[in-house]
DSSP file (Angstrom, degrees, kcal/mol; ACC not computed):
  #  RESIDUE AA STRUCTURE BP1 BP2  ACC     N-H-->O    O-->H-N    N-H-->O    O-->H-N    TCO  KAPPA ALPHA  PHI   PSI    X-CA   Y-CA   Z-CA
    1    1 A X              0   0    0      0, 0.0     2,-0.4     0, 0.0    61,-0.2   0.000 360.0 360.0 360.0 134.4   -8.4   -3.4    8.6
    2    2 A X  E     -A   61   0A   0     59,-3.3    59,-3.3    35,-0.1     2,-0.5  -0.982 360.0-154.0-120.9 131.5   -4.9   -2.5    9.3
    3    3 A X  E     -A   60   0A   0     33,-2.6     2,-0.4    -2,-0.4    57,-0.2  -0.902  10.7-174.1-108.2 131.7   -2.3   -2.1    6.6
    4    4 A X  E     -A   59   0A   0     55,-2.8    55,-3.0    -2,-0.5     2,-0.5  -0.991   5.0-165.6-125.6 130.4    1.4   -2.7    7.3
    5    5 A X  E     -A   58   0A   0     -2,-0.4     2,-1.4    53,-0.2    53,-0.2  -0.968  20.7-136.5-115.7 126.2    4.2   -2.0    4.8
    6    6 A X    >>  -     0   0    0     51,-2.7     4,-2.5    -2,-0.5     3,-1.1  -0.679  21.5-170.9 -77.5  96.6    7.6   -3.3    5.4
    7    7 A X  T 34 S+     0   0    0     -2,-1.4    -1,-0.2     1,-0.3    25,-0.1   0.698  81.3  61.3 -69.1 -18.7    9.5   -0.2    4.4
    8    8 A X  T 34 S+     0   0    0      1,-0.1    -1,-0.3    -3,-0.1    -2,-0.1   0.785 113.6  36.7 -74.2 -27.1   12.8   -2.0    4.5
    9    9 A X  T <4 S+     0   0    0     -3,-1.1    -2,-0.2    48,-0.1    -1,-0.1   0.802  94.7 101.1 -90.9 -34.9   11.5   -4.3    1.8
   10   10 A X     <  -     0   0    0     -4,-2.5    22,-0.0    47,-0.2    -5,-0.0  -0.227  48.6-170.4 -56.1 135.3    9.5   -1.7   -0.2
   11   11 A X        -     0   0    0     20,-0.0    -1,-0.1     0, 0.0    -4,-0.1   0.159  42.1-115.3-114.1  15.8   11.4   -0.4   -3.3
   12   12 A X        +     0   0    0      1,-0.1    -2,-0.1    -5,-0.0    -5,-0.0   0.832  60.9 151.3  56.3  39.1    8.9    2.4   -4.0
   13   13 A X        -     0   0    0      1,-0.1    -1,-0.1    19,-0.0    13,-0.1   0.833  48.2-139.0 -66.9 -31.8    7.7    0.9   -7.3
   14   14 A X     >  +     0   0    0     11,-0.1     4,-1.4     3,-0.0     5,-0.1   0.502  63.7 127.3  88.1   5.1    4.4    2.7   -6.8
   15   15 A X  H  > S+     0   0    0      1,-0.2     4,-2.2     2,-0.2     5,-0.2   0.860  74.7  54.8 -62.2 -33.7    2.1   -0.2   -8.0
   16   16 A X  H  > S+     0   0    0      1,-0.2     4,-3.0     2,-0.2     8,-0.2   0.891 104.0  53.9 -65.2 -39.3    0.2    0.1   -4.7
   17   17 A X  H  4 S+     0   0    0      1,-0.2    -1,-0.2     2,-0.2    -2,-0.2   0.806 110.5  47.3 -66.8 -29.0   -0.5    3.8   -5.3
   18   18 A X  H  < S+     0   0    0     -4,-1.4     3,-0.4     2,-0.2    -1,-0.2   0.900 117.0  42.4 -75.1 -42.7   -1.9    3.0   -8.7
   19   19 A X  H  < S+     0   0    0     -4,-2.2    -2,-0.2     1,-0.2    -3,-0.2   0.849 134.4  14.3 -73.8 -35.5   -4.1    0.2   -7.3
   20   20 A X    >X  +     0   0    0     -4,-3.0     4,-2.2    -5,-0.2     3,-2.1  -0.540  62.3 166.0-143.2  71.2   -5.3    2.0   -4.2
   21   21 A X  T 34 S+     0   0    0     -3,-0.4    -1,-0.1     1,-0.3    -4,-0.1   0.691  76.3  68.2 -64.8 -16.5   -4.6    5.7   -4.3
   22   22 A X  T 34 S+     0   0    0      1,-0.1    -1,-0.3    -3,-0.1     3,-0.1   0.662 116.5  23.6 -74.0 -14.2   -6.9    6.2   -1.3
   23   23 A X  T <4 S+     0   0    0     -3,-2.1    12,-2.6     1,-0.2     2,-0.3   0.625 123.3  43.5-121.1 -23.9   -4.4    4.3    0.9
   24   24 A X  E  <  +B   34   0B   0     -4,-2.2     2,-0.3    -8,-0.2    -1,-0.2  -0.944  54.4 164.8-129.9 146.4   -1.0    4.7   -0.8
   25   25 A X  E     -B   33   0B   0      8,-2.5     8,-3.0    -2,-0.3     2,-0.6  -0.986  33.5-126.8-154.5 153.5    0.9    7.5   -2.5
   26   26 A X  E     -B   32   0B   0     -2,-0.3     6,-0.2     6,-0.2    -2,-0.0  -0.903  35.3-140.5 -98.7 123.1    4.4    8.3   -3.6
   27   27 A X    >   -     0   0    0      4,-3.1     3,-2.3    -2,-0.6    -1,-0.0  -0.128  31.3 -89.5 -79.1 178.8    5.5   11.6   -2.1
   28   28 A X  T 3  S+     0   0    0      1,-0.3    -1,-0.1     2,-0.1    -2,-0.0   0.728 127.7  56.9 -62.0 -22.7    7.5   14.3   -3.8
   29   29 A X  T 3  S-     0   0    0      2,-0.2    -1,-0.3     0, 0.0     3,-0.1   0.473 120.4-108.9 -86.5  -2.6   10.8   12.7   -2.6
   30   30 A X  S <  S+     0   0    0     -3,-2.3     2,-0.3     1,-0.3    -2,-0.1   0.620  77.6 127.7  87.0  13.1    9.8    9.4   -4.3
   31   31 A X        -     0   0    0      1,-0.0    -4,-3.1   -17,-0.0    -1,-0.3  -0.764  62.8-104.5-106.1 150.9    9.1    7.5   -1.1
   32   32 A X  E     -B   26   0B   0     -2,-0.3     2,-0.4    -6,-0.2    -6,-0.2  -0.488  32.4-176.2 -73.1 136.7    5.9    5.6   -0.2
   33   33 A X  E     +B   25   0B   0     -8,-3.0    -8,-2.5    -2,-0.2     2,-0.3  -0.969  12.2 178.7-124.4 146.4    3.4    7.1    2.2
   34   34 A X  E     -B   24   0B   0     -2,-0.4     2,-0.7   -10,-0.2   -10,-0.2  -0.992  34.5-118.1-150.7 157.1    0.4    5.1    3.3
   35   35 A X    >   -     0   0    0    -12,-2.6     3,-0.7    -2,-0.3   -32,-0.1  -0.858  20.9-160.0 -93.0 115.3   -2.7    5.1    5.5
   36   36 A X  T 3  S+     0   0    0     -2,-0.7   -33,-2.6     1,-0.3    -1,-0.1   0.613  87.2  38.5 -73.8 -12.0   -2.4    2.3    8.0
   37   37 A X  T 3  S+     0   0    0    -35,-0.2    -1,-0.3   -14,-0.1   -35,-0.1  -0.439  75.9 173.2-136.2  62.1   -6.1    2.3    8.7
   38   38 A X    <   -     0   0    0     -3,-0.7   -15,-0.1     1,-0.1     5,-0.0  -0.338  44.4 -87.8 -68.0 154.8   -8.0    2.9    5.5
   39   39 A X    >   -     0   0    0      1,-0.1     3,-2.3     2,-0.1     4,-0.1  -0.218  32.8-114.2 -61.6 152.0  -11.7    2.5    5.6
   40   40 A X  G >  S+     0   0    0      1,-0.3     3,-1.8     2,-0.2     4,-0.3   0.769 113.1  71.2 -58.2 -27.0  -13.3   -0.9    5.0
   41   41 A X  G 3  S+     0   0    0      1,-0.3    -1,-0.3     2,-0.1     3,-0.2   0.650  96.2  53.5 -66.1 -12.9  -14.8    0.4    1.8
   42   42 A X  G <> S+     0   0    0     -3,-2.3     4,-2.5     1,-0.1     3,-0.3   0.363  76.1 106.7 -99.5   3.6  -11.3    0.5    0.3
   43   43 A X  H <> S+     0   0    0     -3,-1.8     4,-3.0     1,-0.2     5,-0.3   0.882  75.0  53.2 -53.5 -47.2  -10.6   -3.2    1.1
   44   44 A X  H  > S+     0   0    0     -4,-0.3     4,-1.8     1,-0.2    -1,-0.2   0.914 113.6  42.6 -58.6 -44.2  -10.8   -4.5   -2.4
   45   45 A X  H  > S+     0   0    0     -3,-0.3     4,-2.4     2,-0.2    -1,-0.2   0.890 114.0  51.0 -69.8 -39.1   -8.3   -1.9   -3.7
   46   46 A X  H  X S+     0   0    0     -4,-2.5     4,-2.2     2,-0.2    -2,-0.2   0.907 109.8  50.2 -65.9 -40.8   -6.0   -2.4   -0.8
   47   47 A X  H  X S+     0   0    0     -4,-3.0     4,-2.0    -5,-0.2    -1,-0.2   0.895 110.5  50.2 -63.1 -38.9   -6.0   -6.1   -1.3
   48   48 A X  H  X S+     0   0    0     -4,-1.8     4,-2.3    -5,-0.3    -2,-0.2   0.909 107.9  53.7 -64.0 -40.8   -5.2   -5.6   -4.9
   49   49 A X  H  X S+     0   0    0     -4,-2.4     4,-0.9     1,-0.2    -2,-0.2   0.910 108.7  48.8 -59.6 -42.8   -2.4   -3.3   -4.0
   50   50 A X  H  < S+     0   0    0     -4,-2.2     3,-0.4     1,-0.2     8,-0.3   0.896 111.5  50.4 -62.9 -39.8   -0.9   -6.0   -1.7
   51   51 A X  H  < S+     0   0    0     -4,-2.0    -2,-0.2     1,-0.2    -1,-0.2   0.868 111.9  45.9 -67.0 -37.2   -1.2   -8.5   -4.6
   52   52 A X  H  < S+     0   0    0     -4,-2.3     2,-0.3    -5,-0.1    -1,-0.2   0.551  79.1 118.7 -87.4  -6.1    0.5   -6.4   -7.2
   53   53 A X    ><  -     0   0    0     -4,-0.9     3,-1.2    -3,-0.4     5,-0.1  -0.448  60.0-146.2 -61.6 119.2    3.4   -5.3   -5.0
   54   54 A X  T 3  S+     0   0    0     -2,-0.3    -1,-0.2     1,-0.3    -4,-0.0   0.767  98.1  34.9 -61.4 -25.7    6.5   -6.7   -6.8
   55   55 A X  T 3  S-     0   0    0     -3,-0.0    -1,-0.3     0, 0.0    -2,-0.1   0.306 105.7-123.5-112.2   8.0    8.3   -7.4   -3.5
   56   56 A X    <   +     0   0    0     -3,-1.2    -2,-0.1    -6,-0.1    -6,-0.1   0.900  58.8 148.3  52.5  48.4    5.3   -8.4   -1.4
   57   57 A X        +     0   0    0    -48,-0.1   -51,-2.7   -52,-0.1     2,-0.5   0.512  42.0  88.4 -88.7  -6.7    6.0   -5.7    1.2
   58   58 A X  E     -A    5   0A   0     -8,-0.3     2,-0.4   -53,-0.2   -53,-0.2  -0.821  52.0-176.6-104.5 130.7    2.3   -5.0    2.1
   59   59 A X  E     -A    4   0A   0    -55,-3.0   -55,-2.8    -2,-0.5     2,-0.5  -0.969  12.0-153.0-122.7 138.9    0.4   -7.0    4.7
   60   60 A X  E     -A    3   0A   0     -2,-0.4     2,-0.4   -57,-0.2   -57,-0.2  -0.956  12.9-171.4-113.2 127.2   -3.3   -6.6    5.6
   61   61 A X  E      A    2   0A   0    -59,-3.3   -59,-3.3    -2,-0.5    -2,-0.0  -0.925 360.0 360.0-117.4 142.4   -4.4   -7.5    9.1
   62   62 A X              0   0    0     -2,-0.4    -1,-0.1   -61,-0.2   -59,-0.1   0.415 360.0 360.0 -99.6 360.0   -8.0   -7.7   10.3
């Protein structure tokens, strides 16, 4: 699984970090950081993170 975030679209709402903290986090500056290759065991949470993103900036590729 490969995770891609369109950082130009992302507005750092942080919903992804709540849904899948193993793959997404908001850093001290308030910007999103993410793991582009989280383990397959995190797929369910990463898919939920993509679904809850208010601006649909997260794409999951297999």
